[in-house]
N, C-alpha and C positions, 0 to 999 in steps of 0.2 A: 926236164928235171930242174934246170936252173930257174925256169919260170915258176915252177911250183914252189921252190924254196923261197923265192921272192914273195909269192902269194902268202905263204905261211908267215913269213916274217912281217909282212904288212899287217896281217891280221893281229899279230901280237901288239903292234903299235897303234892299232885303230882305237877309236873312241871308248866310251865308258864300259866298265866291266861290272856285271852283277855277280856277286858271289853266292854260291849255294852249297849245300852240304853234299849233294850227289853229283857225281861226274856224268859223263855222257858215254854210253856204251857204244863201242865201235859199230856194232850191228845196227844201232839206231840211226847212224848217219846214212843219208841217201848216197847213191852211187857216185854222184858228182862230187859230193863232199869227200867221200873216201878217196876218190881219184886225186883231188887237190891235196889231201892230207896223207897220201900213201906212204910218205917217208916216216910217218909216225906210227904206222900200223903195228909194227912189231912190238913197240914199247908203249902203245896207247894206254894200257891198263896201269902202267907205272907213273903216268903223268898225274899231276895234281888235278882234282876236279875242276878248279877254277880255270886252269890252263886248257883242259879239254873243252870247257864251255866257250872260252875265248876263241879257240881254234875252230870249233864247229860254227860259231857265229861268223867268224872271219871268212871261213871257206864259203859260207852261204853268200856273204857280201861279194866275195871275189867272183863267184859264179854269176851273180847278177850284174856284174860290170860289163860295159862295152869294151871293145879292144882299146879305144882311146883312154878310157878310164883306167884300164889295167896298165897301159903304158905309163900314164901319169903317176899312178900309184907306185910302179916299179922305180920310176925316176926319183920320186920323193924318198923312197926307201934307200936308194943308192946314196942320195945326199945324206940321209940319216946315218948310214953306215960310215960315211966319211968324217963324221963329227968325232971329236975326242970324247972319251968317257965322261969327263967333267962337264963338257957342254951338253951332252945328252942328259946327264943327271940334272943340270940346271933347268933344261927344258921340261923334264918330267915334274920337277918341283913347281915350276910356274904353271904347268898344266893343272896340277892338283889345286893350286890357289885359284886359278880361273874357274875350275869346276865348282869350287865352293862359293863363288860370287852369286849374288842375286841375278835373276834373269835380266833385269834392266841394266845392271852393271855390265854383264856380258854383251848385251846388245850395244851399249855405248862403245865398248872396246871394238866390236866388229865394225860399227859405223866409222869410228876413227881410223881403223886400219883400211877400210874401203876408201875413205877420202885420201889417205896417204898414198895408196896404190894408184889412185887416179891422177896424182901429181906427176909432172914430167920428171925424168931421172935427175936432171940438174937440181930441181927444187928438193927432191928427196935427199940428194947428197948434201945440199946446203943445210937442211934440217938435221940430218944425222951428224954432220960436222959440228954444228952449233951445240947440239946436245952433248956430244962427246967432250967438248971443251969446258963444259960446266963442271964445277966441283960438286961433290955429293950434297953439300948444303944448298948450293944454288938449285940443283935438281929438285930437292925437296921443296924449296920455296915455290918453284914452278908448279909442282904437283898440288901444293896447298892453295895457290892462287886459282888453279883450275877447279879444285873442289869447291872453293868459296864461290866462284863464278857460277858453277852449276847449281849451287843451293839458292843463289839469289836470282839467277836468270836461267831457269831450265830450258833446254832446247826443245822446240816442238817436235813431236813425232811425225814421221813421214807417212 
């Protein structure tokens, strides 16, 4: 049961959501989806259509995951639950901003994050510490310099 609760919660946090006018009938869910979502069965018809759709899609994703993927997803959700409400709201806001970016901007962010993750922990810590010590004005100047550099010297695509 605990595992299913995690599965459902993960689905709520998972990627993009397409809104539609119609909900999802409980009977239209396959048996595996109904099993994952069984805690919602009694109140399914009372859920908002968007939530029904998110849950149905999330259950389908959960079913398609390997045990390792499920374990990793459960760990991420556990970390998410440990965040303060303010921190979760900030992450949601930033996610919406990210989703609104052009594909090339999103790719640049992903590339930068990948390069950061490839650094050793000491170098990551040094960069974080340097960034935290900057004033907001200094941080903006760094961002502006990076933007200018990208305009004049675009990075080649791999």
